[in-house]
Each structure stands twice: as structure tokens, then as C-alpha cells.
C-alpha positions as CSV (number, residue, x, y, z in Angstrom):
1,X,-9.4,-4.9,-11.8
2,X,-9.1,-3.0,-14.9
3,X,-6.0,-5.0,-17.0
4,X,-3.8,-1.7,-16.6
5,X,-3.7,-2.3,-13.0
6,X,-3.4,-6.0,-12.9
7,X,0.3,-4.9,-14.8
8,X,1.1,-2.3,-12.4
9,X,0.0,-4.9,-9.9
10,X,2.9,-7.9,-11.0
11,X,5.3,-5.4,-11.4
12,X,5.4,-3.6,-8.2
13,X,6.1,-7.1,-6.9
14,X,9.1,-7.4,-9.3
15,X,10.1,-3.4,-8.0
16,X,9.2,-4.8,-4.1
17,X,10.9,-7.9,-4.6
18,X,14.4,-5.9,-5.9
19,X,14.5,-2.7,-4.3
20,X,13.9,-4.1,-0.9
21,X,17.5,-5.7,-0.7
22,X,18.7,-2.3,-2.9
23,X,17.3,0.8,-0.7
24,X,16.0,-1.6,2.7
25,X,12.9,-2.2,3.9
26,X,11.9,1.4,5.2
27,X,13.2,3.4,2.2
28,X,10.7,0.5,0.0
29,X,7.7,1.5,2.5
30,X,8.8,5.2,2.3
31,X,8.5,5.1,-1.7
32,X,5.6,2.6,-2.0
33,X,3.2,5.0,0.6
34,X,4.3,8.1,-1.2
35,X,3.9,7.0,-4.8
36,X,0.4,5.7,-3.5
37,X,-0.6,9.2,-2.7
38,X,0.6,10.2,-6.2
39,X,-1.2,8.0,-8.3
40,X,-4.5,7.9,-6.2
41,X,-5.5,11.4,-7.3
42,X,-3.3,11.0,-10.7
43,X,-6.7,8.0,-11.6
44,X,-9.4,9.4,-9.8
45,X,-9.3,13.4,-10.5
46,X,-6.6,13.8,-12.7
47,X,-7.0,11.2,-15.4
48,X,-9.5,11.7,-18.3
49,X,-8.8,10.3,-21.3
50,X,-8.8,6.3,-21.9
51,X,-4.5,6.5,-22.5
52,X,-3.9,8.7,-19.2
53,X,-6.4,6.4,-17.4
54,X,-5.2,3.3,-18.5
55,X,-1.1,5.2,-17.8
56,X,-2.4,5.5,-14.4
57,X,-4.4,2.5,-13.1
58,X,-0.6,1.1,-14.0
59,X,0.9,3.1,-12.2
60,X,-1.9,3.2,-9.0
61,X,-1.9,-0.3,-9.4
62,X,2.1,-0.9,-9.1
63,X,2.1,1.2,-6.1
64,X,-1.1,0.7,-4.2
65,X,-1.0,-2.9,-4.9
66,X,2.3,-4.6,-5.6
67,X,2.9,-3.0,-2.1
68,X,1.7,-6.0,-0.9
69,X,4.5,-7.6,-1.6
70,X,6.5,-6.4,1.4
71,X,3.5,-8.1,3.2
72,X,5.6,-11.6,2.7
73,X,9.7,-9.3,3.1
74,X,9.2,-6.9,6.1
75,X,7.0,-8.1,8.9
76,X,8.6,-11.5,9.3
77,X,11.7,-9.5,10.0
78,X,10.3,-7.9,12.7
79,X,8.8,-10.6,15.5
80,X,11.0,-13.2,17.0
81,X,10.4,-17.1,16.0
82,X,8.2,-17.5,19.8
83,X,5.7,-14.4,18.7
84,X,6.1,-14.8,14.8
85,X,2.7,-16.1,13.5
86,X,0.6,-15.0,16.0
87,X,2.2,-11.2,15.5
88,X,1.8,-11.6,11.9
89,X,-2.0,-12.8,12.2
90,X,-2.8,-10.3,14.6
91,X,-1.3,-7.1,12.0
92,X,-3.0,-8.8,9.2
93,X,-6.0,-9.7,10.5
94,X,-6.6,-6.4,12.7
95,X,-6.4,-4.2,9.5
96,X,-9.3,-6.5,7.8
97,X,-11.4,-6.2,11.0
98,X,-10.6,-3.2,10.6
99,X,-11.4,-2.2,7.0
100,X,-14.9,-3.9,7.1
101,X,-15.9,-0.4,8.2
102,X,-14.8,0.5,4.4
103,X,-17.8,-0.4,2.9
104,X,-19.9,2.2,5.2
105,X,-17.8,4.6,5.7
106,X,-17.1,5.0,2.1
107,X,-20.8,4.9,0.9
108,X,-21.8,7.0,3.5
109,X,-18.7,9.5,2.2
110,X,-19.9,9.3,-1.5
111,X,-23.3,10.3,-0.3
112,X,-22.2,13.1,1.4
113,X,-19.7,14.8,-1.2
114,X,-21.1,13.2,-4.1
115,X,-18.0,11.8,-5.9
116,X,-16.6,8.5,-5.7
117,X,-12.7,9.7,-6.6
118,X,-13.4,12.3,-4.1
119,X,-13.3,9.4,-1.2
120,X,-10.9,8.0,-2.9
121,X,-8.4,10.3,-2.9
122,X,-9.7,11.3,0.7
123,X,-9.3,7.6,2.5
124,X,-5.7,7.7,0.2
125,X,-4.6,10.2,2.8
126,X,-4.0,7.1,5.5
127,X,-0.6,6.5,3.5
128,X,0.9,10.0,5.3
129,X,-0.4,8.3,8.5
130,X,2.2,5.3,7.0
131,X,4.7,7.8,6.2
132,X,4.9,9.2,9.2
133,X,5.0,5.6,11.1
134,X,7.9,4.4,9.4
135,X,10.4,6.7,11.2
136,X,10.0,4.3,14.8
137,X,10.0,0.9,12.6
138,X,13.6,-0.3,12.6
139,X,15.4,-1.2,9.6
140,X,15.9,-4.7,9.2
141,X,17.6,-4.6,5.8
142,X,21.0,-7.1,6.2
143,X,20.1,-8.5,10.1
144,X,19.2,-11.4,11.2
145,X,15.6,-12.9,12.1
146,X,15.1,-12.1,15.6
147,X,15.4,-15.2,17.6
């Protein structure tokens, strides 16, 4: 990971911690997912000079990597105590299981499309799915944990 992306990650973590309480959990996710949709093409397609690449890496790191702070904030608030650990383990590890296909699919797509950048932007379209799923999730800001 580049230093600008690493710095962006820390910035993203700090932003998430504050914004989750200020604007709510779903709005935080919408912001991070939407910004990721913008910053990934900015990094992989539009940045061509070193300063532009560093700025784009900082922003992409803040939104794509910094969004992992929500994992500790939002999902625990969705499940009752009796199933919380099982539900979170299932959610996190199912994502990891599915992502094992990533290197194979990305290698195939890079060979077919001829560009790592194009495939990175193509993969970022998963954020559209996430944005469309948000309205179906409850807002948990200010509510007690489910019993």
C-alpha cells in the first residue's frame, strides 16, 4: 500500500468514527460507497502525474479502505445479542469466501480486457449494489442494541 493510501486509510477511519454519530450509519455508508465510486476511477483512469496519483490514492484510501471502520460500528447494531457473534462471523467470512474468486476473475478479465485499471474500475461497480441495498437496512443511530 502506498503511503498516501495508508494516510487516507487513517483519515477514513477517523472520519467514519465521527460521521457515524453525526450523520448516521446509513448516510455514512452512502457517503463512503459513493465516494469510492468516484475515487477509484480518479485513481486508476484519470490521475497521470505523480501529485495527482498521490492525491487520488489518499482520497481512494480514505473512502475504500477507511470504510472498514463501519464494520465495528454498524453490523453489531443490526443483530440481537444471542446471535450477534454468529451473524457477524457469517457476514464477514462469507465475504471472504466470495472474495477468493477475485484473483481468478480479475486475472481472467485483465487478460481479456488488457488493462488492470479497467478491471479495477469494473470491480468498483459493486459499490452500486451496496448503495442500492442501503435503503433496505435500518438506521441504528441513537437506538439501543437489539436484545
